[in-house]
N, C-alpha and C positions, 0 to 999 in steps of 0.2 A: 803218105796218106795223112790227112788232117782228121782229127776226131773232134766232133762237135757234140757236146753234151747238153741236151735241153733239160735244164733243171726245173723243178716244180711243174712238170707236165708229164703227160703219158707218152710223149714222143721218144724220150730216152736218148740213146746215142746213135749218131749217124756218122759214117766215115766217108770222106770225099777224097778221091785221088787227084793230086795236082801234079802237073808236069813242069810248072813254073810258078813263080809268085803270083798270087791273085789277090784281089781286094776282098775284104770281109763280105762286102755286098754280093760279089760273085759267088763266094762259097755258100752264103745263105741262100742264094737263088738255086744253087745246085741241090742243097738240102731240101728245099721246098719241092723241087721237081722230082727228086728221088722218093720223097715220102708222101707227097700229095697234101702237105700241110699248108696252112696260110699263117704267116707270122704277122702279129700286130707289132706294137712297140716292144723292143727288146733291149737288154743290156748285155753286151758280150765282154767276157773277161778272159785274158790270157796272161798267165804268170802273175796274177794279182793286179793287173792293170786293165782299165777299161779301154776297149777298142772302139774306134770310129769305123763306120762302114767303108771309109776310104783307106783304112790301114791295110797294109799288105800281110798276107798269111802265107806261110811256107809249109812244106812237107814236114811232118812230125809235130806240128803244133797241136796243142790240146786247148780247145776253147769251150768255156762254159757259157751258156746262154740262159738268161733269166728273163721272165716277162717283166716289162717296165710297169711298175705300180706307182700311182701317184695318189695324192690325197692331202687333206689338210687337217 
């Protein structure tokens, strides 16, 4: 089971069951389907490293998701 923690939001923690490696994009799609949320720009972090949507996620991963904030 992958734990996805949506930081700085009311969503909280969502757990997704994986039978094989999946891309972060697929895991995020499962999170949105499960919770009915819509994601805008995000930054995903696993083990202190930023993930791309094409990176593979495996069972037991813990991913923190933050809203992308920009400005100048």
